[in-house]
Residue frames as a rotation matrix with the C-alpha (Angstrom) as fourth column:
UNK 1
0.007 0.999 -0.032 30.10
0.675 -0.028 -0.737 0.77
-0.738 -0.016 -0.675 12.55
UNK 2
-0.944 -0.274 0.184 29.07
0.311 -0.548 0.777 2.56
-0.112 0.790 0.602 9.36
UNK 3
-0.165 0.890 -0.425 26.16
0.017 -0.429 -0.903 4.84
-0.986 -0.156 0.056 8.47
UNK 4
-0.849 0.022 0.528 24.44
0.524 0.160 0.836 4.27
-0.066 0.987 -0.147 5.15
UNK 5
-0.321 0.763 -0.561 21.82
-0.169 -0.629 -0.759 6.85
-0.932 -0.149 0.331 4.02
UNK 6
-0.833 0.172 0.526 19.46
0.548 0.388 0.741 5.93
-0.077 0.906 -0.417 1.23
UNK 7
-0.403 0.788 -0.465 16.70
-0.493 -0.616 -0.615 7.94
-0.771 -0.019 0.637 -0.38
UNK 8
-0.982 0.116 0.149 14.34
0.187 0.708 0.681 5.61
-0.026 0.696 -0.717 -2.21
UNK 9
-0.431 0.902 0.009 10.77
-0.654 -0.320 0.685 5.55
0.621 0.289 0.728 -3.35
UNK 10
-0.202 0.369 0.907 8.29
-0.922 0.241 -0.303 4.05
-0.330 -0.898 0.292 -0.82
UNK 11
0.816 0.569 -0.098 7.31
-0.571 0.770 -0.285 1.12
-0.087 0.289 0.953 -3.00
UNK 12
0.360 -0.754 -0.550 10.98
-0.228 0.500 -0.835 0.01
0.905 0.426 0.008 -3.18
UNK 13
0.088 -0.379 0.921 11.39
-0.974 -0.226 0.000 -0.18
0.208 -0.897 -0.389 0.61
UNK 14
0.745 0.258 0.615 10.64
-0.443 0.881 0.168 -3.87
-0.498 -0.397 0.771 0.95
UNK 15
0.880 -0.475 -0.018 13.03
0.267 0.524 -0.809 -4.81
0.393 0.707 0.588 -1.89
UNK 16
0.155 -0.865 0.477 15.79
-0.457 -0.491 -0.742 -2.68
0.876 -0.103 -0.472 -0.26
UNK 17
0.322 0.002 0.947 15.18
-0.932 0.175 0.316 -4.28
-0.165 -0.985 0.058 3.14
UNK 18
0.939 0.048 0.340 15.54
-0.021 0.996 -0.083 -7.73
-0.343 0.071 0.937 1.66
UNK 19
0.653 -0.753 0.081 18.73
0.176 0.047 -0.983 -6.75
0.737 0.656 0.163 -0.22
UNK 20
0.074 -0.661 0.747 20.29
-0.784 -0.501 -0.366 -5.26
0.616 -0.558 -0.555 2.89
UNK 21
0.587 0.161 0.793 19.42
-0.716 0.561 0.416 -8.37
-0.378 -0.812 0.444 4.99
UNK 22
0.970 -0.241 -0.033 21.25
0.182 0.811 -0.556 -10.56
0.161 0.533 0.831 2.46
UNK 23
0.143 -0.974 0.177 24.50
0.142 -0.157 -0.977 -8.69
0.979 0.165 0.116 3.18
UNK 24
-0.301 -0.329 -0.895 24.01
0.819 0.391 -0.419 -8.80
0.488 -0.860 0.152 6.93
UNK 25
-0.963 0.065 0.262 22.27
-0.169 -0.903 -0.395 -5.50
0.211 -0.424 0.881 7.71
UNK 26
-0.540 0.779 -0.318 19.13
0.727 0.622 0.291 -6.21
0.425 -0.075 -0.902 9.71
UNK 27
0.003 0.535 -0.845 18.20
0.813 -0.492 -0.309 -2.92
-0.582 -0.686 -0.437 11.38
UNK 28
-0.675 -0.201 0.710 16.98
0.628 -0.661 0.410 0.22
0.387 0.723 0.573 9.65
UNK 29
-0.419 0.525 -0.741 15.24
0.394 -0.631 -0.669 3.49
-0.818 -0.572 0.057 10.41
UNK 30
-0.400 0.377 0.835 12.58
0.878 -0.105 0.468 4.75
0.264 0.920 -0.289 7.97
UNK 31
-0.450 0.254 -0.856 11.59
0.296 -0.862 -0.412 8.44
-0.842 -0.439 0.312 7.74
UNK 32
0.361 0.628 0.689 9.02
0.905 -0.058 -0.420 9.95
-0.224 0.776 -0.590 5.42
UNK 33
-0.615 -0.584 -0.530 10.31
0.358 -0.806 0.472 12.82
-0.703 0.100 0.704 3.34
UNK 34
0.459 0.814 0.354 8.18
0.773 -0.170 -0.611 15.24
-0.437 0.555 -0.708 1.39
UNK 35
0.887 -0.022 -0.462 8.96
-0.179 -0.937 -0.300 17.91
-0.426 0.349 -0.835 -1.18
UNK 36
0.394 -0.805 0.443 12.09
0.916 0.309 -0.255 18.72
0.068 0.507 0.859 -3.07
UNK 37
0.193 -0.432 -0.881 14.65
0.310 -0.825 0.473 21.47
-0.931 -0.364 -0.025 -3.20
UNK 38
0.599 0.016 0.801 14.87
0.790 -0.173 -0.588 23.77
0.129 0.985 -0.117 -6.13
UNK 39
0.014 -0.713 -0.701 17.95
0.623 -0.542 0.564 25.96
-0.782 -0.445 0.437 -6.11
UNK 40
0.695 0.210 0.688 17.63
0.693 -0.452 -0.562 29.04
0.193 0.867 -0.459 -8.21
UNK 41
-0.415 -0.898 -0.148 20.33
0.905 -0.424 0.039 31.54
-0.097 -0.118 0.988 -8.83
UNK 42
0.738 0.666 -0.107 19.27
0.661 -0.746 -0.084 35.06
-0.136 -0.009 -0.991 -7.98
UNK 43
-0.424 -0.834 0.352 21.20
0.842 -0.506 -0.186 38.05
0.333 0.218 0.917 -9.29
UNK 44
0.506 0.563 -0.654 20.70
0.792 -0.604 0.093 41.12
-0.342 -0.564 -0.751 -7.22
UNK 45
-0.134 -0.497 0.857 21.43
0.736 -0.629 -0.250 44.58
0.664 0.597 0.451 -8.64
UNK 46
0.283 0.157 -0.946 22.22
0.819 -0.552 0.153 47.56
-0.499 -0.819 -0.285 -6.52
UNK 47
0.959 0.056 0.276 22.46
0.200 -0.826 -0.528 51.16
0.199 0.561 -0.803 -7.60
UNK 48
0.615 -0.781 0.114 26.02
-0.788 -0.600 0.137 52.20
-0.038 -0.174 -0.984 -8.13
UNK 49
0.328 -0.529 0.783 27.31
-0.166 0.784 0.599 48.69
-0.930 -0.326 0.170 -8.45
């Protein structure tokens, strides 16, 4: 058994489901995801450092 994780746009879900069914994958779990992660680098300065 293998786990495949995909992050796709909602309008591409049906195309992806059809593509997966052609290779023999018939079950999938769909979860809505909101937002994005923005990693910023923070430089902290301390006195005496």
